[in-house]
C-alpha positions in Angstrom: 20.7 -70.0 16.0 18.8 -72.4 14.1 16.0 -71.1 11.6 13.7 -72.7 14.1 15.0 -70.5 17.1 15.0 -67.6 14.6 11.1 -68.3 13.3 10.2 -68.1 17.1 12.4 -65.4 18.0 10.7 -63.2 15.3 7.0 -64.4 16.1 7.8 -63.7 20.0 8.7 -60.4 19.7 7.9 -59.1 16.1 7.4 -57.3 13.6 9.1 -53.9 14.9 11.6 -53.6 17.9 12.3 -50.8 19.4 15.4 -49.8 20.2 16.7 -46.0 22.3 20.0 -44.9 22.2 20.7 -46.7 18.9 23.6 -44.9 17.1 26.1 -45.8 18.2 28.2 -48.3 20.6 25.3 -51.0 22.6 22.1 -49.7 21.5 24.0 -50.2 17.7 24.8 -53.9 18.9 21.3 -54.4 19.7 19.8 -53.2 16.9 22.0 -55.4 14.7 21.9 -58.5 16.5 18.0 -57.8 16.1 18.6 -56.9 12.3 20.2 -60.8 12.3 17.3 -62.4 13.8 14.8 -60.9 11.3 13.0 -57.5 13.4 12.3 -54.5 11.5 13.8 -51.9 13.9 12.7 -47.7 15.0 16.2 -46.8 16.2 15.4 -43.4 18.6 19.0 -41.0 19.0 19.8 -37.8 19.6 22.4 -37.7 16.8 20.4 -37.8 13.3 23.6 -37.6 11.1 25.0 -40.8 12.9 21.8 -42.1 13.1 20.6 -42.4 9.7 23.8 -43.4 8.4 23.6 -46.1 11.4 19.9 -47.3 9.8 21.3 -46.9 5.9 24.2 -49.3 6.7 21.8 -52.1 8.7 19.4 -51.6 5.8 22.1 -52.5 3.0 23.3 -55.7 5.1 20.5 -57.1 6.4 16.6 -57.2 4.7 14.8 -55.3 7.3 13.1 -52.1 7.1 14.7 -49.6 8.8 12.9 -46.4 10.5 15.0 -43.7 12.3 13.6 -41.1 14.8 16.0 -38.3 16.1 15.2 -37.6 19.6 16.3 -37.0 22.9 14.4 -39.6 25.0 14.8 -36.7 27.7 12.1 -35.0 25.8 10.1 -37.8 26.5 6.3 -36.0 24.7 8.4 -36.0 22.0 9.6 -39.0 22.1 6.1 -40.1 23.1 4.8 -38.0 19.9 7.2 -39.7 17.5 6.0 -43.3 18.3 2.6 -42.9 18.3 2.6 -41.7 15.4 4.4 -44.5 13.7 2.2 -47.3 11.3 3.7 -50.3 12.7 3.0 -52.2 15.3 6.5 -53.2 17.9 6.6 -56.3 19.8 10.4 -55.2 21.4 11.4 -52.4 23.6 14.9 -51.9 24.1 15.9 -49.1 26.2 19.1 -48.6 26.0 19.4 -44.6 25.6 21.8 -43.1 29.0 22.8 -40.1 30.9 25.9 -40.2 32.6 26.9 -37.3 34.3 30.6 -38.5 36.2 31.7 -35.8 39.0 30.8 -35.3 43.0 27.3 -35.1 43.2 28.2 -31.5 45.2 29.4 -30.1 41.1 26.9 -31.7 39.1 24.2 -28.7 38.5 20.3 -29.2 38.8 19.6 -28.8 35.8 22.2 -32.3 35.0 20.4 -34.0 37.6 16.9 -33.4 36.4 17.9 -35.3 32.8 19.4 -38.0 34.9 15.8 -38.7 35.8 13.9 -37.7 32.3 16.3 -40.2 30.7 16.9 -43.0 32.6 13.8 -42.9 34.8 10.9 -41.2 33.3 11.5 -42.5 29.4 11.7 -45.9 30.2 8.9 -46.4 32.7 6.7 -44.3 30.3 7.7 -45.9 27.2 7.6 -49.0 29.1 3.7 -48.6 30.0 3.0 -47.3 26.7 4.0 -49.9 24.3 3.3 -52.6 26.8 -0.3 -51.9 26.6 -0.4 -53.5 22.8 1.5 -56.0 23.8 -0.5 -57.1 26.5 -3.4 -57.3 23.7 -1.8 -59.2 21.5 -0.3 -61.7 24.5 3.4 -61.3 23.7 6.4 -59.3 23.7 9.4 -57.9 25.4 11.0 -55.2 27.2 14.7 -54.8 27.6 15.8 -52.6 30.3 19.6 -51.4 30.8 20.7 -51.5 34.1 24.3 -51.6 35.4 26.4 -53.7 37.9 27.0 -49.7 39.9 23.2 -49.7 40.7 24.2 -52.5 42.8 25.4 -50.2 45.4 26.1 -46.6 45.8 28.7 -45.6 43.3 30.8 -42.4 44.2 31.3 -40.3 41.2 28.0 -42.3 39.4 25.7 -41.5 42.1 23.1 -40.6 40.2 23.5 -42.3 37.3 23.9 -45.6 39.5 20.8 -44.9 42.0 18.9 -44.9 38.3 20.1 -47.8 36.8 19.1 -49.4 40.5 15.4 -48.5 39.5 15.9 -50.1 36.2 16.3 -53.1 37.3 13.9 -53.7 40.2 11.6 -52.0 37.9 11.9 -54.7 35.3 11.7 -57.5 38.2 7.9 -56.3 39.0 7.3 -56.2 35.0 8.7 -59.5 35.1 6.0 -61.1 37.0 3.2 -58.8 36.5 3.4 -59.1 32.6 4.2 -62.7 32.5 0.9 -63.9 32.6 0.2 -62.1 29.2 3.0 -63.1 27.9 5.1 -60.2 27.6 8.9 -61.2 28.4 10.7 -58.5 30.6 14.3 -58.4 31.9 16.9 -55.6 33.0 20.7 -56.4 31.7 23.1 -55.6 34.8 26.0 -54.9 32.7 29.4 -54.1 34.1 32.1 -52.2 31.7 31.4 -52.3 28.4 33.7 -51.3 25.3 31.7 -48.3 23.7 32.9 -45.1 22.6 31.5 -43.4 26.0 33.1 -45.8 27.7 36.7 -45.4 26.3 36.0 -41.8 26.5 35.8 -42.0 30.4 37.9 -44.5 31.4 40.8 -45.0 29.9 42.3 -48.4 31.4 40.5 -51.5 30.9 38.0 -52.9 34.0 38.2 -56.5 35.2 35.3 -58.2 33.4 35.4 -55.1 30.7 32.8 -57.4 27.6 32.3 -55.8 24.3 29.3 -54.4 23.2 27.9 -57.1 21.0 28.6 -59.9 23.5 26.5 -57.6 26.1 23.7 -57.7 23.9 23.6 -61.0 22.6 23.7 -62.5 26.2 20.6 -60.3 27.0 18.4 -61.2 23.8 19.3 -65.0 24.7 18.2 -64.3 28.6 15.4 -62.5 27.5 11.9 -64.9 28.5 13.8 -66.8 30.9 14.9 -64.7 34.0 13.7 -61.4 35.4 17.8 -60.5 35.5 21.2 -61.5 33.9 24.9 -60.1 34.2 26.5 -60.9 30.8 30.1 -61.8 31.8 31.3 -64.4 34.6 33.9 -62.1 36.4 30.8 -60.1 36.7 28.9 -62.8 38.0 31.0 -63.0 40.6 31.6 -59.3 41.2 27.7 -58.9 42.0 27.1 -62.1 43.6 30.1 -60.5 46.3 29.1 -56.8 46.0 25.7 -57.8 46.5 25.6 -60.9 48.9 28.1 -61.7 50.9 30.2 -57.8 51.7 29.3 -55.4 54.0 27.4 -52.6 52.8 30.1 -50.1 53.1 32.9 -51.9 51.8 31.0 -52.6 48.5 30.5 -48.7 48.7 34.7 -48.5 49.1 35.7 -50.7 47.0 33.1 -49.4 44.1 34.7 -45.9 45.0 38.3 -47.2 43.7 36.8 -47.9 40.9 35.2 -45.2 39.7 37.6 -42.9 41.2 39.8 -42.2 38.0 36.8 -41.6 35.8 36.6 -38.2 34.3 
């Protein structure tokens, strides 16, 4: 990116970006991509030691300020209290935190299903509401919500996760239209398989269209302000088109089941 583009990005979405789920994988890739663009960071993650080590590495590599908040976004009240206590202006929210119980629905406990709602639905919904208020006042800012190709249709063995990711895509589309007149950009990143530590643990073989975390983060940030939805990767764009538009719903679900059946 040239200096003019970088300055425009900082002016629109700075001075601080909040990244939820930021200690590793895609969240870390978002944080580094934003640091490259000159934004200061507020990083939230559960793993305190990993988060602080990552924050230190970012400070040493880029001339930005980094604030690390150790919290489980499933505890929204704690997360809200930590964020509201900060004396910084947050111009960009990247909600990447997610909880994904793998297995048959009948085998997933009520507690784990409630955690899906707390982390994947309640927290991004309420954080978007909380942080967008100041963005509206300032008439600038942005929100990036992570969705998934799993949320394009029912996804066996990922049913609660897939449903929650569908929620985030629809939420982003509505907010894209509502907040645009206030100068606030919103986008949902509908990602396919991403090479993260969690993915490597759950899936032994790479799925078609698998991308690296930096590739996904860059695609989302470059599309912010242009579209309500971005699907990183050509293979994934085709998959979403066929699964969501051309195939009968029952066949799309069966095909997804064939891809998720080996998840553990």
